[in-house]
Every structure is written in C-alpha cells, then in structure tokens.
N, C-alpha and C positions, 0 to 999 in steps of 0.2 A: 778663454771661461774660464780655465781655473788658475789661472795665474790672476787675474782680475779676484776670484774671490777669495784668493789668499791673501790680497792686498786688504779688501774690504772685510774681513770677516776674521779678525785674528784668536779672537775665544772662540773660533769653529772647534780647535781641535780638542778644547777643554770639554767642549760640547759631547764631544764624539768619546770621551772620556766618560760621563755622565750615561749615556747611553749605550756605550758597548763595553766599558770594562768595568763599571760599576758592579753589575747583576753577577758578574764571573766571580766575583771577590767578596760581594757581600754573603754572610752567612744565613744560611736558611735553617737550623735549627733551632729557630723561634717561634711562636705563636704565630698564626696567618692577622695580619697586620692590613687594617684599612685605613687610607686616610679622606677624611671627608675634608673636600675645599669649599667655605662660603666666598663667593668670588666677592671681589670690591671692598670695601669696607673703611671707617676712618674720614679721611678727609676727601674719597673716591666712593661717589655714591651710585655711581654704575649708572643704568638708563633711570630716566626719572619721568614718568607720565600718569597721569589721572590721578594724583594724590598719593603714588609710590614711588618710593625707591627702592632699585633694584639689590642694592649690598642689603636692606632689613627681612625682604622677600627670602634671600640666597642664607641667608643665617637662619630664622625661623624651619625653614624648610632641613637644613643640613643638620642641623641639633635635632630632629625629630627624625631624622635616616639615621644618625647615630643612636639614638634610644632605642630604634627598632632594632637594630642590628645587633646591640647590647643585649637585648634581651630576649631574641631568637636564635642568638650565638653566644652564649658564655664562652667558646671556645676563641674567639676571635677579638683581638686588640685593636679600638676604634680610638683613632687619634684625631684635630680637628686642627686645621692652619690657624683657623680664630675662631675663638666661642665667644667672642663679645664684640663691638663695633671699633674696631682698629686696622689700620692699613698693617697689609704685609705685600712685599714687592713680589713680583710674579715669578722671580728666582728665588727667593725666599723659599715662597709657599714648595717647591719643584726640591731644594735642597732640603728640605725640613721632611719628608717625605725619604728623600735619598738617604738621609744619615739617619733616620728610625728603620731602614730598610721594609719599608712598605710592600706588602704584595701587590696592593692597589691603591688608584689614586682617582678618584671622583670628584669633580671638580663642578659647584651648582652654581644656575647664574637661569637669569631670565632675560629675554629676547625684546628688540624694538624694530619698528618698523620706520624707517629713514623719512619716507614719505607714504602721507596715507593712515589708515590704521586700521584695516581690513584683515593685516594677515593675523593668524592666528596657528595656537599647535605646540605640541613637544617635540623637537629634535635633539639628537647628539649624536656629539661629535667624537672622533677617534683622529689621531696625528695620520696624518698623509697629503699627498698632493692634491689642492684644491683644483676643480676642472669648472667652475662657472662662478661667474659672476657675485653671484647671490651670495654664495659660500666666502668667498675672498672677502663681500664686505660685512659678513660677521668677525671673520678671522681678525680684519685690519681694526675693526669695534675694539673688539677684545684685548687684544696686543698694545691697543692704544694707551690700555695703565701704565705703560712702560715709560712713558712722558712725563707722567704725575712722580715718579722718581728722581730723587735729587742728583743721585750718580749715574742717573742711565748712559750717560755718552761714556763713562768709563767703564761701568758693569757690560754694556752692550755696546760696544765699541763696535762702529759701522755698521749697526742694525738701525734700520728706522722704518717703526709697522706701519708707515702710512706710504711707505715705498715698493710698488710690488716688486719690484729688481731686486731688493734686500732677500724676497725668499726664498732666490735661487742657490741659498746656501742650503734649505733645508732638506734640498731634494738631494744632497750629498749623503744625507744621512737615512740610514736605513733603520727604519722601526722593527726591531725583532720582536716588536711586543703586539704590534698590529691586527695578528690573526685573534690572540686573546681578548684586545680592547672591542674589538668589532663582535666576540661574542656577547659580551657584558651589555654593549651599548644597543645590540638585539634584544635581547633580553628585558631590558630596561626598556625599551620601546613599546615592547609585545605587552609588557605591564598597566601601561599605559593609554593603550589601546583597550585593555581589558576594561578598564574603567571608563571606558567613553570618551578620552582626549581624542584630539586631533593628530594621528602620525604625519610628521612631517617627513620622517625616517634616518638613516643613521649615514652620518654626512663624514669628508673627508675635510680636515682642514689643519693649516700648521700653527696651532695656536702654540705661542711658546709656553704656556703652564705646561702641555703637555709634552712638546717635545726635550726639555727639560728633564723631565721624571724618566727616570730609569726604572719602569714598570708600566705593567698593561696600564691604560688611565684612559678616562673619560669626561669631556665635558657637555655636561645637559643642561640643554636649554628648556625651561618649566614652561613656557610661555613668554607672551606679548603684554606687556606693561601699555605698549601704543593702542593697544586693544580694548577701549573701554568695559567691554563687555567682562572681557578673559581678565583683566585688570580688578573688577570684583571678584574674581573667582581668587586669585592669587593674593587677595587680602585676606581672603574669609577663612576662618581657621578648617571648615571643614576642606577647603581646597588644599591648604596645605599638607592637612594629614593624608589626603588621596596623593596627593605627587610623592611628600615620603613614603607613603605605603607602598606604591611603586615601584620607586627608586630600592627598598629595602628588599622588596621580592625578586627583583631583579637581581639583586646580588644573590641572594638565596639559591636561585637555580646556577647562577654563574658557580659559585662555591660548591655547590652538590658534583656539578661537573668536574672543578677542580680536583675535588676529593677523589673522586673516581681515578679521572687523571692521574694524578700522584701514591693511587694506591690507599688510601687513608679511609678509612671509615665514615662513610657520610652523614652528617648530622641529620636528622630524624626532621624533614620538613613540618613546620604547623599547620595545622588545619584550613589559616586563615589566607595561608599562599596558595592555596589549591585553585588555579584557575586552570581554564581551557586550550591557552595559548600551547601549543606545542612549539618541539626543536625544529629549525632549519637550520641547509648550511649559509653561515654565512655570506652575503653578497653582496658588496658595498656598491659597486659599478651602477648596478640595476635600480637600488634606491634613489641615486645621488641624483639622475639623470630626472627623474620623475616629481622627486619629491620637493625638489628645489623650487619649479618650475608651474606644480600645479596644486591648488588647495584642497584637494578630493583628499581624503587620507586611504594608505596605501592599505589593502588588505594583506593580514599574514594567514596563507593557505597551508593547512596541514597538507605533506605531503607522505604519502602512502603506494604501498606494491601492493595493494591484496587487490584482488579482481573484484570486478562492480556485482555486488548480488542484482538479482533479477529485480526488474523495474516495478513497482508495484501503485495500482492508479490511486494518485493523488485524490486526495477530496479538500472541498475548500475549503476547511479548517484547517488540512495539516497545511496548506502552503501559505494563509497567511494567519497568524495569530493574531489575537485582541489586542491592541494597542492602548493603553488609557496613560493619561497623563496626569501627575500630582507635583506637587509644590512644597521643595525642601526651604524650612524656615531655618533652620542648625542645628547645632548636635553638641551633646554633652556628655561628659565621662560618665555623670551616676543618672538613671532613668527617674524620669521627670513624673510624678502623679498628673492625672487631668486633673486639669483646674489651675495646675500650678501658673503664681504671677507672670513668670519669664515667658510663657505662651500667650499673655496680652488677649486674651479670650477666645482663641482660635481653637476648634474641634481639629486635631490631630489623630494621625496613625501613627505608631513609634516602630522605625526598623533598625536592627542593632547592628552593627556594620564594623568589623572588628572590634576595638575595645571600646567605642565609642556608641551614643545613641541618636539616632537623627530625626526629626520628626517632619512629619508631612502634612497637607492639608491640602483640601481639597481634591476633585477627579473630575478630568475634562477630556474627552474624545477627539478632540483635536487640537493641532498645537496652535491654531489662530486664538482658541478658547482658553490653551492654558497660558499663553500670553496676555490677555487680559487679564486674567484670577493672577498673575504673576505681578503685572501693574498696580494691582490694589493690595499684594500681600507685601509689597514692597516700600510703603507707605509705614510702615512699622518695622517691616526686616527689610533693608535694604541688601542684603546679597543673597536673597533667596534665589532659586534657580528652580527649572524645570526638569524635575525625572520621568523618565520614560519608562513604560513596563511593556513588554510584550509576552503575552499570554502569561500576566503576571510574577514575571522575571524580569526586575532591574536591567535593564539595557543600557543606557547612555543618559547623560545630562545636556539640559540648553542653557544656556546663560544669556 
C-alpha cells in the first residue's frame, strides 16, 4: 500500500509540507485573516439548473459574507480568492490562503442532485475520510474541477478525482485543524437552522481545496439548485442575504471562541447576531450517518447539567402556540411607504430583518391556504415565499 501510494502520488510530500510544516513557520503576529472562496467561476459554471449557474450564486453570497464580516469585525482582514467572474484553480485557491497566512478558509458552493430534484437543505464539509457514497459523490463532483485545469496532469500527477482509489493518499495526511474546522462548520449550520433552513449536517470529505489549505477550513453547500423551490430561494436577494448572514454569524461565534482560547479580548457581538442556538461539543460521526441518508432536519438540543424543575401543569395554550402564515414578497434596504409602486397595490406589513426591510402580505391559518395565496402572489412577485409564525414569532420559511 505504501509503495503503491509513493509511486502514484509524488506530490503527496509537497502536500504534507502545506499541511504540517507551513502552519509552524507561518508568522502569527498579524491581524486575524479570513479567506472567502467563491467556488467555480469563469469557464467553470459549476452545477447549472432551474435557470441558475452555481458560480453566480457562490460569488453573490461570498461577497455578502465578506462585507458582513468587515462591518462586524473591523479587526479582521477579509480576502477573496475571486471577487469577479474568473476561473481560479483549486490549488491556486489554497495557495492564495496559505501565502496570506490565513487563519480561516471558507469555501462557498451550491449543491445539486444527480437524479431527481427532491433533495434540499444546507450542509458543511470539513476535511476527513468520507464514510458513505452520498458524501463521496459530492466530493468527486467538487474535485472534478481539476479536470478543467490545463496542466492538471502535471500539478496533480497521479491523482484522478473520478477514481475512489486516488483518495487513498488523503488518508495518509492527518488534518491537524480538523477540530477547529468542525467547530466553525457546526456554528454555521446552527445559524442556518435558526433561519429555518433544512439541516443536512456537518460532514467529512476529502475535498482538494480543503486538503491543500493549511488552516481551519470548511466548504459550505448553500442549497440545491436542482430543487426548483430552493433554486428560487437561491436566486432571490432575500435568500442570498439570509445565507450570507448565517455564515457571517457562524464566523462571529467561531471568532469569539478563538479569541477566548488565544487570550485575546473578544470583540462584542452585534445585537443582530444573538440567536438561541447554544454551544455543543463537536460530534461529526453522529451527524454523518443521519444527515446523509435522511431528509428530516437534525435538531440541535442544548445540553445542560442543571436539575429539572418541578413539572407544572401544561395548558392547551402553552403546549401549542397559534400558527399563522404570511407571504413575503421582497426586501429593500430602505423602508417603503404604504402605496409605493413597488408594492404593486398589495397591502403589506413591514418587518425589519437586520439592515433590510421585509414586506409581507396576507394571512392564512393553514399551510394549504397559504400555498394558494402564494400562487396568486407569485404572479406579481415570482420569488414570494411563505413565512410561518408561532405565537407571533417568525420561526421558519416555506418555499
């Protein structure tokens, strides 16, 4: 096994220098640096479906994430592997992060289902050995970008992203940053859940762009462009804003933990980052087996050691809060006045979400009734979606 691996993968030793030696020699007396990587680009459109090109979604969300991090963390240096529609090799993305002594690498992608269109939700990958075929399919698809590079046979000599045998080499590398990567991935997934997204979990995968990066790194799959409803969400400004906000909030929680561990003074968290999701101990293996096979979202349950208080009699009201459904038609940076022509004659209620204003119309008492209302509204606002309120509190969205 070792002899065969040595012959097939001569660049493995260079890779080991990236992962093991570089972090030791790198200077750490610089500002905290995060590299935001918008997947694909240029002649590599990524996955294409339902009128969407993955590369466009990735770039739009990546730039939003960077702006949010800059505004909330003036002490953090934000860099992009690309900030326009151009092609960057997988090795080039990792080398950019390595040369800039990045403390964190966040690669942003959109997902696709090879057969069918029912899959949906978000998932975040960290470097590690994949344990099921579904994870491997994503890994091979993302790594297949290598084949678009002109000199890939020279740069990645002996490595074929389509062959499962080629991934043996990655098993020889110990990812010294895996625990930190898992912490970041879990924080991002928690933020997605808090915004009503379907949680497919934190997963392991030997994605080349993560393997070559010599720092904690994650690859985020925003959703499925192959799913018509989710594609509409990924296409909408509101959807891209929410996804970017979730990633930025996950970064904030990670950065706070990083500051505590390194003895730095944590940067005060902005009010809009306050979510109810709590800290849990990283546990990838449990999430892998369930998230990859089930379409039901995993629930993040806060763990406490406090004794349970004496049970109180539950009333019917406390057990089930009233549920109502409204239709969100769009958002704007500035608040619109009633009767504005952009509202197209609809009577709306306004809801401020972060720095944007959301406009909602109608009210229904059941999802079926809300679906009918949504179909009518979409004749004027194609990206309109359903918002669910429980006890007057916004809890999730239906697309």
